N, C-alpha and C positions, 0 to 999 in steps of 0.2 A: 503494500499500499504505500501511498505518497504521504510523506510526514511533513507536518507544517514546519516552516523555517523557525528556528529558535530566536531569532532576532528581528526586529522590525525594519533594520537597515536594508535588508535585502528586499523586503517587500516595497520599501520606498524606491529601491534601485529599479525593480521591475516596472514600477508605475512610471518612473522617469523615463526608462527605456523604451516603453510603449509610446510615450509622448513625442519622442524623438524619431521614431520609425514612420515610414511612409503609411498613411492611413487610407490607402486605396481599398475601395470595397470590391467584392467579385464582380466579374463581368457583367452579370445581369443588372447590377445596380452602378455602373460606371458613372459616378458623379465627380464633377470637377471640384477641386479644392485647392487651397493654398499648400503647396507642396512643402514649404518650409514654415508650417504653422507653429511648430515648436519655438520658433524665434519671434512670434508675432509680438510679444511682450516688449521687444526692443524696437528702437526707431528702425525703418526699413533698411538703411544703409549700414547701421550697426549690426542688425541681425545678419544681413548678407555677409559681413565680414567675419562673423563668428562661424557661420555655416561653411565658408570657404577654408578658414584656418583649421577648424576642428575635423570636418569631414572630408575636406578636399573638393567640394563642389565648385564647379564654375558658376559664378553668379552674375557675370557680366559678359559682354562681348570681349574679344581681344583688344588691345590698344591698337593693333594694326587695323582691325576692322573699324573702329572708331575713326581712326585718321583717313580710311578710304571713304567713309560716309562723309567726312568734312570736305574732303576734296570733291566729291560728287554733288556737294550742295545739300546734303540731306541733313547737315547740322549748320545751322545759321550762324555765322561768325558773331552777330549781335546777341544771339542768345548765349553763346559761349562767354561773351564779354560780360553779360549780366550775371551769370553764375559766378565768374571769377570775382567781380566787384562786389558781390554779396558775400562770398566765402573766403576770399583771399585778398582782402583789402590791403593787407600790408605790402604785398609784392605780386600783383597780377602779371606783369611782364614775365617774371621769373617762372611762374607756374605754367603760363601760357608757352613758354619755351619747352618746358618738360613735356607737356601735353602733345606738342607738335613734333619734337625731334629725339627726345632721349630714348634710348634702347632699353628695355627691360626684359629679363628672362621670364619664361612662361612657365618654369617648373613649379609644381605643386608638392609640398611635403606635409600632408595632413597629419594630425595628431592621431586620428583613428587608426588601428591596426598596428601601432608600433609596439606594444606590449606583446601581442600574439606573435609578432614577427620574430621573436626570440626563440620560438620552437624551432625555426630554421636555423638561427644563429647558434645556439647552443646544442640542440639535438639533432641538427640536420634531418628533419622530417617536415613534410608538407602535410599538415592535418587535414586542410581543406580539400586537398585532391584525394585523400583517403576516406574522408567522412561524407562530403557533400553529396556525391552520387547515391549512396545508400539512403542519406536523410532526405533528399529531395523525392526520391521514389516512393519511400514510405509514407511521408506526409502527404504527397500528391494522391496516393492510392486511398489513404485514409479519408481525406476530404472530398473525393471524388463525387460529382454531382451527377453522373450518368454516362460518362464516356466508357468507362470499364464495363464489361459483360458481367464479371464476376465481383461481387461487392467484398470489400474489406471486411473480414470478421470482427465486428465491433461489439464492445462491451458497453452496457448502460453506465458503467462506472468510470469511462473515459478512455482517453487515448493510451496512457501507460498500462492500464488494466487490459487494454486490447493486445497490446504488445506481449504483455505477460502470457496472455491466453495462447497466443500463437507460438510462444517459446515452449509452453508446455506441451502443446499438442502436435507440433511440427517435427518432421524428421531433419530439418535444416534450421539453422539459427541465423538471426541478424548479426551475431557477434562470433568472433574467431577464437575468444579465449575464455576461460572459466570463471575468472574473477568477476566480470561484468555480468555475465548470466546469473551468477549467484547472488550478486548485489540485487539484481532486478527481481528475483524470484524468492529470496529468502530474507532481505533486509528491508527495513524501513527507509526508504529513500527520502533525502531531503536535498534541496539546492545547495545548502551550506556544506553537506558532506560531500558532494562530488566536486564542489569548488577547493574544498580543502585537499582533496586527493590531487587535483589538477594544478592549482595555483598555490595553495598553502598560505599565503599572506593575505589576511582578511582586508587589509588597506588596498589590496589590488583587485578585489572582487568586481567592483563596479567597472573598473577600466576593462578587465578582462570580457565581462559580459557585453560591453559595448563593441569591443573588437570583434567578439565572436558573431554577434548577430548582425552587425553592419558588414560582415563578410557575405551575407546574403539577406539584404533588407527587404527583399520582395517576399519571400516566404515568411520571414519573421513578421513583417508587417501584416500580412493576411491573417497569420494566427492570432496575433494580438487584436486585430479587428474582430474576429470571430469569437475570441474569448470575452470581449466587452458586448458583442452583439450577436449571440447565437443564432438569431433569426436572419443574419445576413445570408445564411444558406438555406435553400429550399429543403433539402434533405440534411437536416440539421445533424451536426456531429459535435459530441461533447469532447471539448479539448480546452485545456488551459495554456497560456503562455508558458507558465513554469514547467508544466509537463514537457512541452516541446523542447525547452532548453536543457532539461535534465536528460532527456533521450539523447540529445546531441552530445551532451558532455559523456555519457555512457559510451557512445561511438568514439569519442576522442580517447577515452581511458583505454577501451578496447584495441584502438590503433596502436596507441604506446605501449601496451602490454604485448601485443603481437610483434611488434618491432624490437622491444628491448627486454622483454620479460617482465619481471617486477622490480628490476633495479634502479629504475628512473626515479628522479625526485621531482617533486612539484616545481613548476616554472618559477615561482617567487623565490624559492630558495637558492636558485641558480644565478640570480641577478646581484651584481656588484653593487648596482646603485638603483634604488627604487625610481621608476619613471614619474614624471611629474603629473599633476592632476589634469585630467582630460579637458576640464572646464575652467582651467585657470584663466586669468585676465589676459586679453590679447591686445597687442599694440597693432596700431594701423600702418602697415607698409606704405612706402611712397608709391609703389606701383598700384596698389589698391586704391589709394587716395586719387590717383590720376584716373583710373577708371570710374570712380564715383563722379568725378567732375564731367567727364565725357558723357557718362549716362545721363546726368541732369541736363546737360546742354541738348543731348539728343532728344530727350522727353519734352524739353520746353520749346524746341523747335516746332514740334507738331502742335503742342498745346497753346502756343501763342497764335498761330494763324486760325485755330478753331475758335478760340475765344474772340478774336477780331472779328471773324465772320459773324458770329452770334450777336456781338455787340453792334455791327452795322445792320444787321437784320433787325434788331430791336429799334435802333434810331430812326430806321427808315419807316417804321409803323407809326403813322400819325395817330391812329386810334385803333381800338379794337373793333373788329368788324361786328356789326349789329347781328343779332340772332336772324339766321335765314332758315327757309324750310330746307331740311335735308332730303336728299333722295335716299340715302342709306346710311347706316353707320356700321363700322366694323371694328371689333375688339380683337386685337392681336397680342401675342406674347411680346414682352420686351426684348426678345432674342435679337441680337444684331442681324441675323438673316434676315428678319422680317423688315428691317429698315427700308430696303430698296422696295420690296413688293408694296409697301404702303405708299411709296412715292409713285410707283406706276399706276396704281388704283386711283390716287388722286389726280393723276394727269388724264386718266380715261374719264373721270367724272368730277368735275369742279365742285358739284354741289354735295359730294359725299363727305363724310368725316371719319377718319381713322383714330384709334386709340391704342395705347400700349399698356400692358399690365402684365404681372407674373402669369405665366401661361397655365397655372392650375386653376386660374380664375376664382381664387378665394374659396374654393370648396374642397376640403381635405378629407379623403377617404380611402380605404383600400377597395380594389376592384377585383372581382371574381368572374371571369368568364364562365358561361353555362357549362362548358365541358372542361373547365380547370379545376385542378385539385387544390391549387394554393391561391393565396391573396397576393396582389401586387400593390405596392403603395404608389399612388399617382398624386403626390404632394411633395413639397420640399423635404429633403432628408431629414433635418432636425425635427420635423414635426412627427408626432405619433397620433395618427387619427383614432377616433373613438366610433367611426362609422364604416359601414360596408355597403357597397354598391354592387348588386349582383346582376348578372345578365341572364335574361330567361327568353325563351322562343327564339333561340338562335337558329336560323335557317341555314348558315353556311357551315361547311365542313372543310377543314384544312385538308389539301391534298397530301396524300401520303406516297412516299417513294419507296418502292420495294427494296431498292439498293440500300436504303438507310436502316432497315429493319436490324434487329439484333441476330437474327438468323443468319445474316450474310457474314457475320464474324465467327460463327461457329466452324468446327473443323469440317463436318459433313456439308452444312449449308453452304459455307464458303466455297468449298470444292465443286458443289453442285452449281452454284452461281457462276463460277469462273468458266466452267466448261459448257454452259448453256447460254447464259445471259451476257457473257463477258464481251463477246463481239459487238453486240448491240449496244452495250454501255459505252464501249470505245466509241462506237459510231456517233452515239448521242452527244457524248463529250466533245467529238470533233465539231458537231454542229453548233454546240453551245458556245464554244470558243470563238466560231466565225460568224454565228448568228445568235448573239445572246437574246435570251428571254427569260421572264420570270418562271421560277421553278419551286419545287419544296424547299430548295436550299436558299431561296431568297429571303432576305429580312425586308418586310414591307410595313409601313405605319398602318396601312389600311387594313390589315389582318389583326390588329389589337382588339378590335371589336367589330362585330357584325352590324352594318349600318342600319339593318332591319330589325334587330332585335329589340327587345324591351328591357328597360333598367329600372330597378327597384329604388327609385329616388325618393318617394315620400313615405314616411312612416306614420301610419295612422293607428296602429294598435299596439305600439310599443315593441313591436317584434324585434328580436335580437338573434344573432347567429349562435352557433354553438361554442364560439370562442368568446362570447360577451360583447361582440361588437353590435352597435344598434344598426339594423338594416335601413338605410335611408334617413331623411331628416324630417323633423316635424315642421309645421308651417311657420312657427316662431323661428327656428333654427334656419330654415331657408331664407326668411326675411332679413335677419341679422347678416347672412353672408352676402346676399345681393346688395343690401344697402352699404355695407362696408366697401364693396367693390365700386359701385357706382360713385359714391363719395370720394373715394381715394383717387379716381381718374378725373373726377369733375363732371361727369355726365348725370346731372340731376334734373335737367328739364330740356325742352326741344327735342324731345326724341323723334326719330325718323320712323316711317312705317315698317322699315325692316332693319333689325339690329343683328348683325352676324357676329357670332362668338366663334372665332378662328383658333382652334389649336394647331399644334404642328408636330411633325414627326418625320422621319427620313427612311428611305429604302436603300438597300445595298445587298451585295452578295459577296462572299469571301471576306468579311469585315468583322473582325473579332471585337472592335470597339464599337459595335453598332449602338450600344446603349448610350455612349457619349455623343451621339448625332441626334437623339431624340431631345425632348424637353427637359431641361435640367430643373425646372420648377415641378416636375412630375416625376422626380427620381429616375430620370433616364428612360421615360416612356412617352408614347405619343399623348397629346393632349385631347384626344378625340372624346372620351368618355367625359372629361371634364367640360368640354364645350357643350356636350348634350344635357349634363346635368344643370349647368348654369342656364342654359336656354329654357329647359323645363321650369326651372324656378322663376325665370322672368316672365314666363306665359302663365304662370298659375294666378288664378283670379283672386284668391284669398291672400297671397302674398302682395298682390298689387294693392289690395284694400288696406293692408297693414302699412304698406309703404307710402300710401297717400296720406295716412295719419300721421306719417313721420316726416312728411314734407316732401315726398318725391312721388309725383303722379305721372304714371306712364299711360298714355292714351289706349284705349280699348282696341284701336286700330293698329297699334304697334304690335309686332310679333318677333319673338327672338328665334334665330336660326343657328344650330351648331353646325360647325364645318371643320375640316381638317386640311391643312396645307402640308403636302409632302415637300419638304424643302430641297431634297435632291433631284426629285422628278419635276418640280413646279407643276404639280397637279393639285386639284382641289375636289373634295367630295363633300356634299352637303347631307344633313340628316334631318328626318322627321318632316319632310316637305309636306306630308298630307295634312298638317295641321294648318296650312296656310290658306287664308281667304282667297277667293278668285282674284281680287284685284292685286294682293301681294304675290300670289303665285305668278301672275302675269309680269309684275315688276322683277320677280326673282329671275325669271327667264331672261329678261333684259340684262340684269345685273351679272349673270353668269357669262354672258358674252364679254362683258367689260372685264370681269376677273380674268376670263381665258386670255384676252389680249394682254393684260398685265403680267400674267404668269409666263407668257412667251417671250415678252420683253425682258422680264426678270432673268429668265433662263439665258437669254442672250448677254446680258450684262455680266452675270456669273461666269460665262463661257471664256470671257477674256483671260481668267486665270489658268484655263485648261490648254495646255500646249498642243494637245492633240485636235483641238477644235478651231476652225476658222470662224472667228466671230464676225467677220465681215460679210458672210453669207446671209441669205435671207432668214429672218427670225424663226419661221417655221421649221426650217431645215435644221437650224442650230438647236432648237428646242428638242427635236427628234434625237439628235446626237447626245444631248445631255441626258435624256431619257435611257438611252442605251447604256451610257456609262454606268448606271446604276445596277444593271444586270450583267455587267461584263466581269468574267472570272478574273482576268488579267489587269483589272483596273484597281489599283490600291488606294485611289483617291476618288470616292463616289461623289464627295463634294469636299469643300475645304472647311466646313463647319465654322468654328469661330476665329479661323485663323488670322483675321485682320482686326479683331476686337481691340479698343483702345479707349472707348468713350461710354459714359452712361449719362443719358439726358433726363432730367427730371423736370418736367414743365409742360406747358401747353404746347399744342402742335404749332401754334404761331411762333413759338420761341426759337424753333429752327426751320420753319417752312421753306425758306429761301436759301438754305444753306446746304450744300451738296457735301455729304460725310462718307460717301464711298462706302457704305455698308460696314463702317467700324463702329457703330453706336448702338448700344442698348437704349431703348427709348420706352420711359415709363412716363404715361401720362399724369399730369398734376395740375391742378388749378389753385394757386396761392390765394386767390380771391375768396375761394370756398373753404379754405382752411387757414385761417388767419394765425392761429396759435401752434400750427404744425403737428396736430393730432395724427392726421393721415400721412403726414410726410415721415414721421418717425417709424410708422410700419413699412412704408415703401423703403426706407433706408435700411431698415433692419433686414430685409431681403436682398437690396441691391449690394451692399457691401459685402456680405458673405458668398452670395452667389455669383454675381457678376465679378466680384473681386476675385473669388476662387477661381472661376474660369481663366480671367485675364493672367492670374499668377501661375497657373499650371501650364498655360501656354508660354508664358515668359520664361519659366524656369526649364521646360522641355526644350525650348528653343536654344538657350545659352549653354546648356549641358545635356544634350540628348542622349548621352550614354549613361550617366549616373542618374539625372533627374528626369530623364525621359526614357522611352522604350526602344530608342534605336530604330532601324528600319523594320517594317512589317515582314519583310520577305522570308527571313529564318524563323519566323515565330510559329510555335506549335501551341495549340490550346492544351493547358493542363486541367484536366478534370473539370471543364467548364467553369474553372475558377479565375484563371488569368493566363497569360501567355509567358512562354520562355523561348530562349534560343536553343534549339535541339531538344534532347530528351533529358539532360541532366543538368540544365541551366537554372540560374535563379529566376524567379518570377520578375518579369519587367513591369516597372511602375512609371507612371507618367505617360506622355503621349508619344506615339511613333513620329519618325521624321516626316512621313507622308501628310501628317496633320499639321505640321508647324513650319514647313519649308519657306512659306511665303510671310510669316508671321514677324512683324518688327516688335522686338522686346521691349515695349513701354508699359508702365504702370497705367492701370486704369484711371482716367479723370472722371469724377462725378461732378457734373455741372447743374445746378439747381436754380431755378427761377424762384427767387424769394428775397427776403431782406436778410443781411447777414446777421444781424442780432437775433433773429428768430432761429435761424438754421444753427447758429452757434449754441443756443439753449436746447435745441432738439437733439442735435447729435450727443449731448453729454447725458441724456436721460437713460440710455442703455449703455452700460460699460463695455459690453461685448462688442456692440457697434462703434462705440466711440473709439475703442483701441485701434480699429481699422484706419480712422481719420487722424487720431492723436499721433500714431506712429508712422504716418504716411505710406502704409502698404497700399492704400489707394489714395490718389491726389483728390483734393476737394477745391472746387470754385463755386462761387455764388455770384449771379447777375442780378443787380437790383431791377425789379421790373418796371419802376418808375422813372429811373434816371439812366439805366444800361451801364452803371458803373460796375465794374469787375472786382471781386475780391477773392484772394486766394488764401487757403489755409495752410500756415506754415509756423511750425514751432509753437503750436497751440493756440494760435490767435488768427484773425482774418485781418489780411493787410491788402490795402489798395493796389490794384495790378493795372498798369498800363502797357498794352502790347507794343512790342517793337515793330511788328508788321504794320506798314503804314497804308498799303493799298491791297485790294483783293480783286481777283479777276473775276468779272461778270460774264457769264455766257448763257446762252438759250439752252433749252432742252435738246434741240436738234444738234446744236454744237457740242453738247455734252455727249451725245450718242457717238459722235464721231470721235471724241476724246477717249470714251470707254473702249472703242474698238481699236484704238491705235496702241495700247501698252497692256503689258502683264503687270506692271508695277502699280503701286498705290498711287492714286491721283491726288492732286492737291486740294485743299478746301476751296471750292467755288461758290460764288453766289449766282443764284439762278434768276435770270431776268425773264420778263414777259411770261410769267408762270403763276398759276393760283397756288404754286407750292411754297 
């Protein structure tokens, strides 16, 4: 049995270790997060310096890359001067000369790993090569979620008990020597005991544990996540982080016993001098300081022109447009990929109105498809829902592929298939390669839910599931949720006859990171169910009566329609159209044509990033090729996802309507006039900071260090137990994002730009300490534009300071000129002002 540690120090060390390990969830729940979350209590630049010195991470571009950007004009000399004048007032000329010309070595000597490296120095043995293959295969088999035909013989008492049962009943052993086997079967194991055997010196225990676990941070990180959140796995497996470490240490002791017998001494007793503390104070090296200055100049080059464009847009608006009769309204996710589709829809119909909000649309629940055994969370990861939405009367059946059945992997079944269907399988694969089409292996957002099914949205009799979740919402609960949503985005009057609630998802094939392409606010799933749920609520007569009593009157002629936008195919599907009145159905048919044209234009704009597609061809032809990308087996980039994200805009649509932001902005609708004290602003920022900030930072760190903080290229990836991916069969799990997702990303921190008064925003961000940390420590940048004067204020060193852009002029172009610009380059486009446009 596993014995508890005798001291509290090791317990605290394990918690500290969990905090620093990657917190990436299994593939099915791939949710973006701040890769270096453990350093978030420090200022961004200081935290990055610690991560670099301790763990050897690359946290900036190289100095050579910054200098190349400077020569290309992508770092503005005026912005560089401003950074130097603010931070190096004593000698700006000296520091500029260092930045421009001095040579610096690129070598990295991290503190991590230095203690365990002594196994090679003193004992001439490589424990990693002897231990990792067995460790990875065993833990992968134990946690397997369905790839393996035969399940790992598990015990209800946990991972080590399962290992013990196998040792008792098997003819072979995981171990090569008797001492370790006897320890496992006959002794009370504790982490302290095995550490004493391996290390000997208690003062070195923490350092050794960090060295050991960061030799394979992927597997260690996933076990730590499962330990904290057992429900992260569909097929739950009982395991603790401590058990995992003990098993690895048993393998290490076994390897040493097999190599030396029992004459070896603990590592700590062989050292002439004890190593220094892993987390001791860190000095800022000159080369790191140079990179910090370059990074800030790089960021402010972009921020400056964005803020100038928004300021000019605000100054050009004489007064707010009076309320007009809207043809339709559409609610989209704040996702940066929806930035451009909203623009094209508004071009197609000048009388329409679009909004942005978190893509779960304020309705938090688990979803259970009619033929599904498990619940899937479709709301932000930190939220634990108390509600369940079930699907019934599903008329759709997923296609099954005979080749993917378990019988095909058996000895007899596999042999028979090889000699009967093998030829036809090869022929089908040939046609799939040269004429791609959707198949059973495709991941498509439209399969998440049958659009003709019925959802259990309303709870009338208090019905609950077998797990204690309430099935559906009561009328009061529905009213609360739609009121909060409508007030947060500023849509409380002047409703159009049709209000579209548009969730989003993505389609692809041969893409292990598919969940990272769906809606982050829906825990990496499509937002189709949420769109239908909110639309049902918006159409509910009793909900409308209660809303009216609360000051929001929705006309009886207004109808909500759920929809789903597939962001990789640029297609849209609509739900529950049978509820529409004749007049609204006719209007919807006309709107569908507008949406279709907008989707085609959007696909053409996206295609400029795809080297294999000629953007200059007719839009219909380009759109067809974009769709083919999503079902192509040899295409590792079905879409580029959030690869250009750099902004989060919180304000009215008029705040940025004439500013071209090149699909780089998360856009959350918000009306400061309807929220003078910032009540709804706080709820928006509570989501924008961790969700949009987390997306941005995972892209940032995966871009600057794609080997340690990213996943490397997709091409050698193997799926391990449906949990994660690894290179080959014996590699560590890869964390972060693959190179195919970040190649075109500019590593800039997210800037949140809010339309409000700085005094209000200053008070609001301090209400929630967790949200305030993001802004106080500048892991995301913050700017506020005064809606009355268009003055800009940036948040620096804990306070708002007036900001005057160095950009003096902005290029103004028409939408037709913009289309030419879009087709002319694969690179990011400048910030433009759009003229002669209703945008």
